[in-house]
N, CA, C and O of each residue as an XYZ file, in Angstrom:
892
protein
N       0.402     -0.781     -0.152
C      -0.206     -0.479     -0.073
C       0.874      1.505     -0.131
O       1.771      1.651      0.701
N       0.692      2.222     -0.737
C       1.230      3.405     -1.017
C       1.386      3.585      0.126
O       0.741      2.855      0.878
N       2.408      4.747      0.802
C       2.425      5.798      1.744
C       1.577      7.270      1.352
O       1.383      7.626      0.190
N       1.100      8.072      2.616
C      -0.436      8.652      2.556
C       0.171     10.061      2.853
O       0.455     10.353      4.015
N       0.329     10.743      2.056
C       1.010     12.008      2.378
C      -0.078     13.147      2.858
O      -1.092     13.404      2.210
N       0.314     13.838      4.187
C      -1.024     15.172      3.845
C      -0.763     16.041      3.522
O      -1.842     16.561      3.236
N       0.179     16.898      3.254
C       1.019     18.190      2.459
C       0.738     17.737      1.215
O       0.839     16.530      0.995
N       0.202     18.938     -0.155
C       0.524     18.839     -1.122
C       0.988     19.639     -1.979
O       0.376     20.435     -2.690
N       2.584     19.333     -1.883
C       3.161     20.430     -2.099
C       2.465     21.403     -3.983
O       2.766     22.589     -4.111
N       1.944     20.966     -4.707
C       2.075     20.784     -6.332
C      -0.024     20.153     -6.448
O      -0.514     19.296     -5.713
N      -0.582     20.721     -7.271
C      -1.144     19.545     -7.842
C      -1.581     20.794     -9.071
O      -1.604     22.024     -9.024
N      -1.961     19.595    -10.358
C      -1.701     20.538    -11.461
C      -3.238     20.993    -11.066
O      -3.881     20.553    -10.113
N      -3.856     22.392    -12.426
C      -5.687     22.203    -12.852
C      -5.721     21.393    -13.333
O      -5.003     20.795    -14.135
N      -7.299     21.158    -12.528
C      -8.154     19.331    -13.963
C      -7.503     20.042    -15.018
O      -6.278     20.119    -14.928
N      -7.818     20.346    -15.572
C      -8.181     20.871    -17.081
C      -6.895     21.226    -17.192
O      -6.508     22.393    -17.150
N      -5.969     19.955    -17.380
C      -4.133     19.771    -17.700
C      -4.409     17.853    -17.175
O      -3.644     16.893    -17.078
N      -5.415     17.987    -17.022
C      -5.128     15.878    -16.395
C      -5.956     15.504    -17.319
O      -6.772     16.149    -17.977
N      -5.581     14.033    -17.311
C      -5.817     13.496    -18.590
C      -7.108     11.850    -17.580
O      -6.456     10.949    -17.053
N      -8.098     11.787    -17.523
C      -8.444     10.819    -16.381
C      -9.340      9.639    -17.549
O     -10.384      9.761    -18.189
N      -8.463      8.661    -17.433
C      -8.475      7.075    -18.120
C      -9.540      6.751    -18.008
O     -10.276      7.311    -17.196
N     -10.118      5.360    -19.088
C     -11.862      4.465    -18.594
C     -11.551      3.402    -19.668
O     -11.101      4.002    -20.644
N     -11.616      1.725    -19.956
C     -11.267      1.041    -20.853
C     -12.713      1.740    -21.101
O     -12.628      2.920    -21.442
N     -13.849      1.282    -21.002
C     -15.075      1.635    -21.743
C     -16.082      2.906    -21.035
O     -16.049      3.613    -20.028
N     -16.915      2.724    -22.149
C     -17.759      3.922    -21.977
C     -18.698      3.727    -20.971
O     -19.280      4.705    -20.501
N     -18.961      2.432    -20.514
C     -19.997      2.373    -19.008
C     -19.380      2.687    -18.242
O     -19.969      2.990    -17.204
N     -17.843      2.816    -18.250
C     -17.321      3.269    -16.873
C     -17.339      4.248    -16.944
O     -17.652      4.544    -15.791
N     -17.199      5.488    -17.655
C     -16.784      6.902    -18.335
C     -18.305      7.707    -18.056
O     -18.421      8.767    -17.440
N     -19.187      7.081    -18.545
C     -19.869      7.631    -18.610
C     -20.786      8.686    -17.600
O     -21.295      9.658    -18.158
N     -21.051      8.465    -15.780
C     -20.912      8.881    -15.393
C     -20.495     10.467    -14.670
O     -20.974     11.324    -13.928
N     -19.319     10.178    -15.425
C     -18.387     10.697    -14.903
C     -18.506     12.207    -16.168
O     -18.788     13.396    -16.318
N     -18.256     11.543    -16.500
C     -18.637     12.192    -18.150
C     -20.217     12.606    -18.893
O     -20.584     12.865    -20.039
N     -20.867     12.507    -17.581
C     -22.294     13.585    -17.748
C     -21.958     14.422    -16.731
O     -21.948     15.650    -16.816
N     -21.592     13.569    -15.458
C     -21.314     14.954    -14.585
C     -20.775     16.453    -14.661
O     -21.513     17.439    -14.661
N     -18.710     16.499    -14.758
C     -17.879     16.456    -15.816
C     -18.424     17.826    -17.034
O     -18.543     19.017    -16.747
N     -18.569     17.458    -17.811
C     -19.385     18.260    -18.792
C     -17.795     17.928    -19.798
O     -17.327     16.798    -19.660
N     -16.922     19.074    -20.910
C     -16.590     19.679    -21.300
C     -15.350     19.894    -21.522
O     -14.718     20.013    -22.572
N     -14.884     19.956    -19.817
C     -13.979     20.453    -19.348
C     -13.021     20.134    -18.801
O     -12.125     20.749    -18.223
N     -13.371     18.404    -19.138
C     -12.401     17.142    -18.269
C     -11.803     16.806    -19.647
O     -12.021     17.589    -20.571
N     -11.188     15.883    -19.820
C     -10.108     15.815    -21.104
C     -10.037     14.190    -20.137
O      -9.526     13.998    -19.033
N     -11.046     12.805    -21.419
C     -11.043     11.523    -20.508
C     -10.678     10.564    -22.234
O     -10.876     10.761    -23.433
N     -10.294      9.912    -21.690
C     -10.135      8.661    -22.383
C     -10.082      7.410    -22.547
O      -9.454      6.480    -22.041
N     -10.946      7.556    -23.442
C     -11.643      5.052    -23.299
C     -10.550      4.458    -24.492
O     -10.371      4.635    -25.697
N      -9.923      3.622    -23.361
C      -8.435      2.607    -23.694
C      -8.807      1.260    -24.340
O      -8.022      0.473    -24.868
N     -10.931      1.055    -24.127
C     -10.203     -0.387    -24.739
C      -9.752     -1.194    -23.206
O      -8.915     -0.733    -22.431
N     -10.192     -1.938    -23.084
C     -10.138     -3.426    -22.612
C      -8.440     -3.910    -22.407
O      -7.799     -3.754    -23.446
N      -7.513     -4.551    -21.053
C      -6.712     -5.058    -21.474
C      -5.687     -4.460    -21.023
O      -5.996     -3.590    -20.209
N      -4.299     -4.587    -21.260
C      -3.020     -4.435    -21.278
C      -2.763     -3.730    -22.687
O      -2.626     -2.521    -22.875
N      -2.736     -4.514    -23.414
C      -2.016     -3.634    -24.585
C      -3.324     -2.885    -25.519
O      -2.809     -2.006    -26.211
N      -4.780     -2.952    -25.746
C      -4.952     -1.848    -25.665
C      -4.636     -1.169    -25.345
O      -3.948     -0.497    -26.114
N      -4.847     -0.575    -23.653
C      -4.185      0.694    -22.946
C      -3.086      1.053    -24.032
O      -2.925      1.807    -24.992
N      -2.586      0.308    -23.490
C      -0.198      0.744    -23.964
C      -0.382      1.844    -24.963
O       0.089      2.981    -24.937
N      -1.591      0.965    -26.338
C      -2.046      1.975    -27.652
C      -1.858      2.703    -27.129
O      -0.843      3.387    -27.002
N      -3.253      2.747    -26.486
C      -4.314      4.174    -26.694
C      -3.644      5.282    -25.724
O      -3.323      6.427    -26.044
N      -3.578      4.969    -25.085
C      -2.406      5.185    -23.593
C      -0.849      6.541    -24.500
O      -0.693      7.759    -24.591
N      -0.357      5.721    -24.786
C       0.969      6.186    -25.703
C       0.163      7.062    -26.720
O       0.173      8.293    -26.683
N      -0.405      6.456    -27.463
C      -1.098      7.589    -28.321
C      -1.916      9.509    -27.962
O      -1.791     10.643    -28.423
N      -2.804      8.725    -26.756
C      -2.766     10.267    -26.974
C      -1.731     10.730    -26.444
O      -1.476     11.764    -27.061
N      -0.665     10.496    -25.320
C      -0.284     11.508    -24.199
C       1.346     11.835    -25.311
O       2.269     12.616    -25.078
N       1.066     10.448    -27.042
C       1.996     11.496    -27.483
C       2.037     12.795    -28.691
O       2.914     13.202    -29.453
N       0.144     13.318    -28.332
C      -0.740     14.483    -29.039
C      -0.701     15.601    -27.525
O      -0.425     16.766    -27.239
N      -1.105     14.527    -26.969
C      -1.156     15.923    -25.830
C      -0.124     15.753    -24.609
O       0.669     15.042    -25.227
N       0.474     15.882    -23.297
C       1.398     15.403    -22.697
C       0.045     16.242    -21.253
O      -0.623     17.222    -20.924
N       0.432     14.963    -20.963
C      -0.862     15.316    -19.225
C      -0.107     15.880    -18.295
O       1.018     15.850    -18.795
N      -0.016     16.440    -17.121
C       0.793     17.201    -15.968
C       0.392     16.289    -15.502
O       1.207     15.833    -14.700
N      -0.659     15.620    -15.583
C      -1.071     13.913    -14.607
C      -2.593     13.841    -14.806
O      -3.372     14.769    -15.020
N      -2.867     12.369    -14.673
C      -3.226     10.635    -14.950
C      -3.738     10.334    -14.439
O      -3.109     10.315    -13.381
N      -5.250      9.730    -14.160
C      -6.320      9.706    -14.195
C      -6.710      8.057    -13.559
O      -7.463      7.916    -12.595
N      -5.988      6.760    -14.359
C      -6.420      5.449    -14.465
C      -7.492      5.460    -13.526
O      -7.575      5.697    -12.321
N      -8.174      5.181    -14.297
C      -9.515      5.090    -13.458
C     -10.719      3.921    -14.234
O     -10.589      3.250    -15.258
N     -11.986      4.035    -13.182
C     -12.811      3.014    -13.282
C     -12.578      1.133    -12.850
O     -11.619      0.451    -12.490
N     -13.755      0.924    -13.082
C     -14.385     -0.489    -12.942
C     -12.946     -1.197    -11.952
O     -11.782     -0.795    -11.923
N     -13.561     -2.321    -11.244
C     -12.386     -3.989    -10.246
C     -13.201     -4.588     -9.411
O     -14.341     -4.384     -8.994
N     -12.130     -5.607     -9.207
C     -12.783     -6.211     -8.185
C     -12.191     -6.630     -7.315
O     -10.974     -6.809     -7.261
N     -13.496     -6.976     -6.010
C     -11.769     -7.155     -4.865
C     -11.981     -8.123     -4.387
O     -12.966     -8.831     -4.179
N     -10.321     -8.148     -4.090
C      -9.537     -9.011     -3.713
C     -10.087     -9.495     -1.796
O     -10.041    -10.679     -1.462
N     -10.479     -8.570     -0.942
C     -10.165     -8.365     -0.271
C     -12.023     -8.063      0.302
O     -12.886     -7.199      0.152
N     -11.823     -9.709      1.169
C     -13.707     -9.790      1.784
C     -14.445     -8.693      1.815
O     -15.512     -8.378      1.288
N     -13.210     -7.819      2.982
C     -14.567     -6.599      3.350
C     -14.179     -5.612      2.033
O     -13.280     -5.043      2.653
N     -14.154     -5.197      1.194
C     -14.428     -3.862      0.368
C     -15.403     -4.423     -0.529
O     -15.124     -5.012     -1.573
N     -16.825     -4.169      0.025
C     -18.210     -3.870     -1.453
C     -18.032     -3.169     -2.416
O     -17.233     -2.499     -3.070
N     -19.094     -3.554     -2.297
C     -19.452     -3.597     -3.881
C     -19.834     -1.914     -4.152
O     -20.993     -1.632     -3.847
N     -19.352     -1.261     -4.459
C     -18.557      0.319     -4.698
C     -18.017      0.554     -3.983
O     -18.509      1.654     -3.735
N     -17.204      0.420     -3.240
C     -15.808      1.345     -2.681
C     -15.411      1.467     -2.912
O     -14.657      0.498     -3.001
N     -14.821      2.829     -3.603
C     -13.849      3.338     -4.140
C     -11.868      3.290     -3.878
O     -11.394      3.754     -2.841
N     -11.409      2.978     -4.433
C     -10.163      2.615     -4.213
C      -9.617      3.055     -4.578
O      -9.849      3.492     -5.705
N      -8.215      3.355     -3.813
C      -7.212      4.047     -4.916
C      -5.727      3.702     -5.097
O      -5.540      2.496     -5.256
N      -4.314      4.684     -5.115
C      -3.431      3.671     -5.716
C      -2.230      5.343     -5.713
O      -1.653      5.344     -6.800
N      -1.824      6.483     -4.933
C      -0.988      6.382     -4.906
C       0.148      6.776     -5.801
O       0.566      5.693     -6.212
N       0.859      7.697     -6.315
C       2.574      7.473     -5.580
C       3.523      7.815     -4.710
O       4.642      7.305     -4.758
N       3.389      8.166     -4.364
C       3.964      8.444     -2.322
C       4.504     10.093     -2.604
O       5.569     10.698     -2.487
N       3.712     10.276     -2.853
C       4.562     12.516     -3.026
C       3.431     13.244     -3.967
O       3.423     14.442     -4.250
N       2.298     12.070     -4.470
C       0.637     12.321     -4.631
C       0.046     13.265     -4.289
O      -0.492     12.855     -3.260
N      -0.368     14.658     -4.464
C      -1.318     15.374     -3.574
C      -2.318     14.996     -3.580
O      -2.786     15.248     -2.470
N      -3.198     14.382     -4.316
C      -4.653     13.840     -4.299
C      -4.637     12.726     -3.426
O      -5.150     11.789     -4.040
N      -4.191     12.269     -1.942
C      -3.855     11.472     -1.582
C      -5.198     11.581     -0.573
O      -6.114     10.819     -0.261
N      -4.549     13.824     -0.026
C      -5.573     13.691      0.651
C      -6.586     13.877      0.219
O      -7.279     13.070      0.839
N      -7.251     14.420     -0.475
C      -8.603     14.004     -1.682
C      -8.888     13.108     -1.638
O     -10.109     12.951     -1.618
N      -8.396     12.413     -1.611
C      -9.227     11.007     -2.679
C      -9.245     10.741     -0.668
O     -10.427     10.595     -0.359
N      -8.894     10.707     -0.176
C      -9.287      9.990      1.715
C     -10.343     10.702      2.100
O     -11.082     10.203      2.950
N     -10.760     12.541      1.347
C     -11.788     12.990      2.061
C     -12.624     12.691      1.084
O     -11.631     12.889      0.384
N     -13.357     12.446      0.427
C     -13.969     12.011     -0.334
C     -14.573     10.290     -0.465
O     -15.428      9.668     -1.096
N     -13.346      9.995      0.732
C     -14.363      8.337      0.918
C     -13.791      7.447      0.181
O     -14.340      6.345      0.175
N     -12.258      7.663     -0.848
C     -12.860      6.816     -0.848
C     -11.493      5.880     -0.450
O     -10.789      6.660      0.192
N     -10.782      4.553     -0.535
C      -9.767      3.680      0.486
C      -8.666      3.807     -0.302
O      -8.555      3.847     -1.528
N      -7.535      3.888      0.941
C      -5.907      3.379     -0.166
C      -6.424      1.489     -0.103
O      -6.995      0.770      0.717
N      -5.606      1.251     -1.970
C      -5.599     -0.138     -1.463
C      -4.522     -0.930     -2.670
O      -4.206     -0.327     -3.696
N      -3.998     -2.444     -2.352
C      -2.900     -2.315     -3.696
C      -3.780     -2.667     -4.857
O      -4.988     -2.525     -4.672
N      -3.454     -3.018     -5.796
C      -4.749     -3.276     -6.655
C      -3.167     -4.341     -8.010
O      -2.347     -4.027     -8.873
N      -3.659     -5.580     -7.300
C      -2.993     -6.643     -9.231
C      -3.860     -6.228    -10.691
O      -5.066     -6.434    -10.825
N      -3.285     -5.823    -11.370
C      -3.089     -5.952    -13.236
C      -2.873     -7.315    -13.549
O      -1.924     -8.063    -13.311
N      -3.937     -7.479    -14.123
C      -4.288     -9.965    -14.406
C      -4.475     -8.788    -16.391
O      -4.646     -7.716    -16.971
N      -4.198    -10.537    -16.452
C      -4.299    -10.629    -18.290
C      -5.604    -10.990    -18.575
O      -5.857    -11.275    -19.745
N      -6.795    -11.053    -17.455
C      -7.733    -11.345    -17.644
C      -8.752    -11.333    -16.528
O      -8.299    -12.142    -15.718
N      -9.798    -10.888    -16.087
C     -10.739    -10.712    -15.912
C     -11.341    -11.762    -14.650
O     -12.007    -12.774    -14.871
N     -10.975    -11.310    -13.415
C     -11.533    -12.835    -12.296
C     -12.667    -12.398    -12.076
O     -13.239    -11.321    -11.909
N     -12.983    -14.010    -12.129
C     -14.198    -14.844    -12.644
C     -14.843    -14.994    -11.505
O     -15.676    -14.201    -11.067
N     -14.277    -16.599    -10.683
C     -14.685    -16.448     -8.925
C     -14.481    -16.405     -8.480
O     -13.276    -16.169     -8.568
N     -15.006    -16.498     -7.046
C     -14.454    -16.159     -5.552
C     -12.711    -17.486     -5.646
O     -11.531    -17.180     -5.474
N     -13.144    -18.465     -5.879
C     -11.822    -19.191     -6.440
C     -10.797    -19.293     -6.976
O      -9.866    -20.096     -6.901
N     -11.064    -18.155     -7.714
C      -9.520    -16.745     -8.560
C      -9.734    -16.362     -7.696
O      -9.903    -17.164     -6.778
N      -9.874    -14.864     -7.402
C      -9.529    -13.898     -6.183
C      -9.207    -14.377     -5.364
O      -8.066    -13.966     -5.155
N      -9.611    -15.417     -4.296
C      -8.804    -15.304     -3.175
C      -7.641    -15.820     -3.313
O      -6.871    -15.542     -2.393
N      -7.148    -16.606     -4.295
C      -5.981    -17.345     -5.830
C      -4.827    -16.246     -6.046
O      -3.605    -16.383     -5.992
N      -5.512    -15.255     -6.276
C      -5.038    -13.861     -6.712
C      -4.122    -13.578     -5.087
O      -3.083    -13.613     -4.427
N      -5.421    -13.319     -5.194
C      -5.033    -12.668     -3.661
C      -3.595    -12.822     -2.568
O      -2.737    -12.041     -2.158
N      -3.890    -14.232     -2.393
C      -2.655    -15.521     -1.747
C      -1.219    -14.953     -2.584
O      -0.125    -14.790     -2.044
N      -1.622    -14.642     -4.402
C      -0.357    -14.716     -4.353
C       0.752    -13.713     -4.773
O       1.979    -13.808     -4.816
N      -0.214    -12.613     -5.100
C       0.490    -10.906     -5.231
C      -0.356     -9.728     -4.002
O      -0.318     -8.498     -3.979
N      -1.144    -10.791     -2.991
C      -1.171     -9.300     -1.622
C      -1.718     -8.232     -2.438
O      -1.241     -7.110     -2.273
N      -2.590     -8.388     -3.244
C      -3.590     -7.050     -3.147
C      -4.962     -7.959     -2.953
O      -5.429     -9.097     -2.901
N      -5.389     -5.688     -2.848
C      -6.969     -6.560     -2.590
C      -7.859     -6.478     -3.883
O      -8.886     -7.136     -4.048
N      -6.944     -4.935     -5.419
C      -8.337     -4.681     -6.089
C      -8.053     -5.337     -7.747
O      -7.737     -4.692     -8.746
N      -8.179     -6.128     -7.682
C      -7.720     -6.336     -9.230
C      -8.425     -5.628    -10.674
O      -9.640     -5.488    -10.816
N      -7.802     -5.383    -11.289
C      -7.669     -4.897    -12.930
C      -7.133     -4.811    -13.254
O      -6.105     -4.795    -12.577
N      -7.005     -4.625    -14.790
C      -6.583     -4.989    -16.529
C      -6.214     -3.399    -17.401
O      -5.419     -3.799    -18.252
N      -6.259     -2.946    -17.469
C      -5.870     -1.317    -17.092
C      -4.888     -0.154    -16.781
O      -4.391      0.777    -17.415
N      -4.835     -0.641    -15.500
C      -4.382      0.468    -14.493
C      -2.901      0.754    -14.681
O      -2.240      1.784    -14.808
N      -2.578     -0.795    -14.645
C      -0.683     -1.583    -14.091
C      -0.400     -0.880    -15.006
O       0.146      0.195    -14.757
N      -0.679     -1.260    -16.376
C       0.068     -0.513    -17.719
C       0.392      0.665    -17.828
O       1.532      1.081    -18.034
N      -1.073      1.606    -17.634
C      -0.720      3.032    -17.473
C      -0.010      3.435    -16.761
O       1.004      3.896    -17.284
N      -0.100      3.519    -15.048
C       1.784      3.228    -14.993
C       2.570      3.521    -15.458
O       3.112      4.574    -15.793
N       2.903      1.113    -15.611
C       4.105      1.879    -15.544
C       4.152      3.085    -16.739
O       4.983      3.985    -16.860
N       3.041      2.803    -17.528
C       4.593      3.800    -18.686
C       4.796      5.683    -17.898
O       5.751      6.456    -17.956
N       3.436      5.823    -17.236
C       3.588      6.955    -17.171
C       4.931      6.761    -15.692
O       4.701      5.568    -15.499
N       5.637      6.975    -15.028
C       6.662      6.154    -14.819
C       8.219      5.795    -15.341
O       9.287      5.584    -14.768
N       7.830      5.833    -16.550
C       8.717      5.672    -17.241
C       8.933      7.374    -17.896
O      10.129      7.401    -18.184
N       8.400      8.591    -18.203
C       7.753      8.670    -18.998
C       8.235     10.658    -17.945
O       8.740     11.707    -18.344
N       7.647     10.140    -16.460
C       7.464     10.881    -15.361
C       6.445     11.927    -15.179
O       6.617     12.971    -14.551
N       5.432     11.581    -15.745
C       4.605     11.608    -15.235
C       3.813     10.919    -13.836
O       3.846      9.808    -13.305
N       3.147     12.115    -13.577
C       2.923     10.825    -11.728
C       0.958     10.327    -12.254
O       0.147     10.972    -12.919
N       0.877      9.447    -11.823
C      -0.443      8.922    -11.330
C      -1.076      8.036    -11.367
O      -0.773      6.952    -11.866
N      -2.299      8.394    -10.731
C      -3.000      7.932    -10.144
C      -3.859      6.735     -9.535
O      -4.764      7.137     -8.804
N      -3.795      5.700     -9.642
C      -5.156      4.591    -10.261
C      -6.833      4.657     -9.348
O      -7.207      4.084     -8.324
N      -7.152      5.102     -9.776
C      -8.945      5.651     -9.515
C      -9.885      4.488     -9.736
O     -10.103      4.273    -10.929
N     -10.548      3.619     -8.812
C     -11.069      2.343     -9.242
C     -12.060      1.933     -8.078
O     -11.809      1.894     -6.873
N     -13.314      1.622     -8.761
C     -14.362      1.259     -7.847
C     -14.557     -0.172     -7.551
O     -13.477     -0.683     -7.847
N     -15.118     -0.825     -7.251
C     -15.670     -3.034     -6.305
C     -16.459     -2.459     -7.782
O     -16.486     -1.303     -8.204
N     -16.911     -3.371     -8.222
C     -18.568     -4.394     -9.111
C     -19.048     -5.482     -8.739
O     -20.214     -5.877     -8.751
N     -17.117     -6.480     -8.043
C     -17.851     -7.244     -6.973
C     -16.696     -7.865     -6.099
O     -15.467     -7.927     -6.052
N     -17.804     -8.279     -5.448
C     -16.464     -8.324     -3.419
C     -16.030    -10.053     -3.937
O     -16.524    -10.986     -4.572
N     -14.654     -9.670     -3.104
C     -13.794    -11.429     -3.905
C     -14.576    -12.738     -3.715
O     -14.286    -13.797     -4.271
N     -15.602    -12.547     -2.864
C     -16.732    -14.140     -2.238
C     -17.776    -13.790     -3.177
O     -18.881    -14.173     -2.793
N     -17.774    -13.003     -4.618
C     -18.193    -13.545     -5.447
C     -18.117    -14.172     -6.689
O     -17.125    -13.863     -7.349
N     -18.806    -14.878     -7.134
C     -18.325    -15.462     -8.543
C     -20.231    -14.595     -9.625
O     -21.427    -14.321     -9.525
N     -18.722    -14.609    -10.705
C     -19.896    -13.608    -11.987
C     -20.078    -14.206    -12.353
O     -19.462    -15.191    -12.759
N     -21.575    -13.701    -12.401
C     -22.124    -14.386    -13.034
C     -22.556    -15.342    -15.047
O     -23.637    -15.709    -15.507
N     -21.140    -15.398    -15.654
C     -20.518    -15.607    -16.281
C     -18.438    -15.206    -16.817
O     -17.602    -14.366    -16.485
N     -18.479    -16.249    -17.641
C     -17.436    -16.298    -17.251
C     -16.742    -14.950    -18.875
O     -16.438    -14.972    -20.067
N     -16.789    -14.563    -18.386
C     -17.104    -13.020    -19.955
C     -15.470    -13.386    -20.289
O     -15.466    -13.702    -21.479
N     -14.713    -13.438    -19.998
C     -12.996    -13.662    -21.064
C     -13.558    -15.091    -22.509
O     -12.930    -15.260    -23.555
N     -15.167    -16.092    -21.991
C     -15.291    -16.026    -22.808
C     -15.978    -15.519    -24.062
O     -15.495    -16.311    -24.870
N     -16.452    -15.055    -24.482
C     -17.423    -13.750    -24.419
C     -16.982    -12.293    -25.590
O     -17.521    -11.373    -26.205
N     -15.285    -13.069    -25.262
C     -14.519    -11.529    -25.601
C     -13.423    -11.552    -27.264
O     -12.506    -12.297    -27.608
N     -13.807    -10.867    -27.658
C     -12.909    -11.082    -29.142
C     -11.520    -11.559    -28.955
O     -11.463    -12.456    -28.114
N     -10.599    -11.298    -29.379
C      -8.872    -11.716    -29.585
C      -8.444    -10.067    -29.733
O      -7.215     -9.991    -29.713
N      -9.010     -8.882    -29.858
C      -9.092     -7.048    -29.914
C      -9.232     -7.206    -28.546
O      -8.583     -6.263    -28.094
N     -10.015     -8.274    -26.950
C     -10.072     -7.938    -25.763
C     -12.180     -6.778    -25.589
O     -12.813     -6.222    -24.691
N     -12.365     -7.071    -27.184
C     -13.354     -6.166    -26.716
C     -15.105     -7.115    -26.553
O     -14.774     -8.297    -26.646
N     -16.503     -7.074    -26.386
C     -16.654     -7.866    -25.980
C     -18.031     -8.447    -26.954
O     -18.957     -7.651    -27.106
N     -18.114     -9.534    -27.458
C     -18.357    -10.021    -28.980
C     -20.646    -10.023    -28.441
O     -21.464    -10.912    -28.205
N     -20.676     -8.990    -28.484
C     -22.767     -9.507    -28.475
C     -23.446    -10.635    -28.837
O     -24.524    -10.940    -28.327
N     -22.700    -11.505    -29.979
C     -22.576    -11.944    -31.325
C     -22.957    -13.599    -29.301
O     -23.913    -14.063    -28.678
N     -20.925    -13.715    -29.292
C     -20.755    -14.252    -28.150
C     -21.777    -14.372    -26.774
O     -21.973    -15.354    -26.057
N     -22.120    -13.545    -26.722
C     -23.179    -12.695    -25.197
C     -24.531    -13.438    -25.578
O     -25.076    -13.926    -24.588
N     -25.208    -13.642    -26.788
C     -26.429    -13.967    -27.138
C     -26.299    -15.732    -26.208
O     -26.735    -16.373    -25.252
N     -25.442    -15.778    -27.277
C     -24.816    -17.473    -27.395
C     -25.051    -17.914    -26.145
O     -26.048    -18.501    -25.725
N     -23.977    -17.563    -25.522
C     -24.221    -18.135    -23.517
C     -25.296    -17.807    -22.495
O     -25.243    -18.182    -21.323
N     -26.372    -17.008    -23.072
C     -27.481    -16.409    -22.020
C     -28.662    -17.942    -22.739
O     -29.538    -18.730    -22.384
N     -28.140    -17.684    -23.483
C     -28.637    -18.184    -24.049
C     -28.893    -20.218    -24.070
O     -29.706    -21.129    -24.228
N     -27.784    -19.946    -23.837
C     -27.384    -21.484    -23.245
C     -27.283    -21.637    -21.376
O     -26.980    -22.780    -21.032
N     -27.461    -20.813    -20.409
C     -27.329    -20.546    -19.874
C     -28.438    -18.988    -18.427
O     -28.181    -17.999    -17.740
N     -29.619    -19.890    -18.826
C     -30.503    -17.927    -18.731
C     -30.619    -18.648    -17.592
O     -31.801    -18.383    -17.374
N     -30.195    -19.606    -16.381
C     -30.492    -18.943    -15.747
C     -29.042    -18.263    -14.327
O     -28.731    -18.502    -13.161
N     -28.574    -17.293    -15.548
C     -27.514    -16.360    -15.395
C     -28.348    -14.942    -15.800
O     -27.647    -13.937    -15.680
N     -29.507    -14.742    -16.184
C     -29.827    -13.082    -16.512
C     -29.845    -12.134    -14.984
O     -29.307    -11.028    -14.923
N     -30.669    -12.885    -13.611
C     -30.849    -12.519    -12.986
C     -28.845    -11.857    -12.184
O     -28.561    -10.709    -11.845
N     -28.063    -12.909    -12.151
C     -26.804    -12.329    -12.011
C     -26.371    -11.142    -13.044
O     -25.956    -10.064    -12.620
N     -26.459    -11.341    -14.009
C     -26.056     -9.914    -15.203
C     -26.926     -8.617    -14.499
O     -26.756     -7.402    -14.398
N     -27.817     -9.477    -14.133
C     -29.044     -7.272    -14.504
C     -27.709     -6.452    -12.410
O     -27.216     -5.368    -12.098
N     -27.811     -8.299    -11.519
C     -27.617     -7.784    -10.023
C     -25.765     -7.088    -10.773
O     -25.644     -5.893    -10.506
N     -25.062     -7.420    -11.221
C     -24.067     -6.874    -12.236
C     -24.244     -5.282    -12.257
O     -23.756     -4.307    -11.686
N     -25.318     -5.585    -13.338
C     -25.369     -3.888    -14.249
C     -25.612     -2.582    -12.711
O     -25.136     -1.520    -12.310
N     -26.631     -3.564    -12.349
C     -27.034     -2.744    -10.920
C     -26.108     -2.007    -10.122
O     -26.045     -0.794     -9.924
N     -25.513     -2.791     -9.767
C     -23.766     -2.661     -9.222
C     -22.820     -1.948     -9.570
O     -22.147     -1.248     -8.813
N     -22.618     -2.119    -11.341
C     -21.814     -1.549    -11.919
C     -22.167     -0.253    -12.181
O     -21.315      0.580    -12.491
N     -23.960      0.147    -12.041
C     -23.676      1.867    -12.584
C     -23.977      2.828    -10.853
O     -24.164      4.042    -10.773
N     -23.945      1.945     -9.786
C     -23.932      1.912     -8.937
C     -22.746      2.474     -7.905
O     -22.718      3.465     -7.175
N     -21.342      0.933     -8.274
C     -20.048      1.774     -8.552
C     -19.378      3.329     -9.719
O     -18.446      4.117     -9.567
N     -20.331      3.173    -10.714
C     -20.125      4.117    -11.581
C     -20.324      5.577    -11.112
O     -19.930      6.736    -11.244
N     -21.003      4.942    -10.619
C     -22.355      6.942     -9.840
C     -21.108      6.833     -9.096
O     -20.126      7.334     -9.643
N     -20.965      6.355     -8.114
C     -19.792      6.694     -6.345
C     -18.863      6.812     -6.901
O     -18.309      7.673     -6.216
N     -17.714      6.429     -8.268
C     -16.839      6.605     -8.497
C     -16.884      8.103     -9.428
O     -15.893      8.821     -9.299
N     -17.777      8.493    -10.171
C     -18.088     10.166    -10.682
C     -17.922     10.910     -9.150
O     -16.772     11.315     -8.982
N     -18.815     11.164     -8.029
C     -18.756     11.495     -6.646
C     -17.120     12.036     -6.291
O     -16.587     13.111     -6.014
N     -16.759     10.844     -6.448
C     -15.329     11.034     -6.151
C     -14.635     11.918     -7.025
O     -14.220     13.053     -6.792
N     -14.573     11.296     -7.971
C     -13.208     11.934     -8.703
C     -14.013     13.909     -9.188
O     -13.263     14.472     -9.986
N     -14.953     14.564     -8.895
C     -15.578     15.497     -9.116
C     -14.979     16.423     -7.048
O     -14.645     17.516     -6.593
N     -15.203     15.074     -6.605
C     -15.739     16.106     -5.000
C     -12.952     16.226     -5.303
O     -12.268     17.155     -4.872
N     -12.544     15.306     -5.873
C     -11.115     15.515     -5.867
C     -10.292     16.290     -7.185
O      -9.201     16.202     -7.747
N     -11.819     17.271     -7.311
C     -10.980     17.116     -8.715
C     -12.127     19.285     -8.146
O     -12.238     20.326     -8.795
N     -12.636     18.875     -6.726
C     -13.510     20.925     -6.799
C     -14.707     20.831     -6.976
O     -15.468     21.624     -6.422
N     -15.414     19.303     -8.229
C     -16.108     20.315     -8.396
C     -18.030     19.802     -8.199
O     -18.970     20.304     -8.815
N     -18.105     18.461     -6.942
C     -18.739     18.202     -6.503
C     -20.013     19.218     -5.962
O     -20.939     18.749     -5.300
């Protein structure tokens, strides 16, 4: 877990920040609330997409601060859905603001696949010591470290550590890490009993997105 520093030596204005999300649904509540004043990047899912889109974007215009945001799964059973977690670099001035907004510091693991079952999440927890799992932020942070750009991970929990996802979403992704509507429809047709779980996950994701947007607006001074 990163150290929390109460002092805020310097924080660039939000207009100079780049706020990254993997998917439009993750970004939607924040985009709607923040308006056109915030620079938002949609990277797509996974390390490869994140690296390509982020590299392309910062070559166009280098940000003063990067926030890598979106949904995440809990590996720590104490983290409930809609909890917002963050992991800043040690000297980042956003830590205090995030704490004041109700976000919790946590250790993140950047995975190559969606953690689907409680058993898989427990294994990741034991192997990595992380409390939260995601699929893009670790890659973006690595790029930022090499470029000496401050980067903060801020993500909202959609599914608890003891919770199985209703489907193995890895099976309905294309080779480019995009959701295949055809594969999704086929899996649902084969497993109609998963529909209530999908609806619950959709609702949990919406609540997580709203809470993430609230925290981000708070740290920007726009709440």
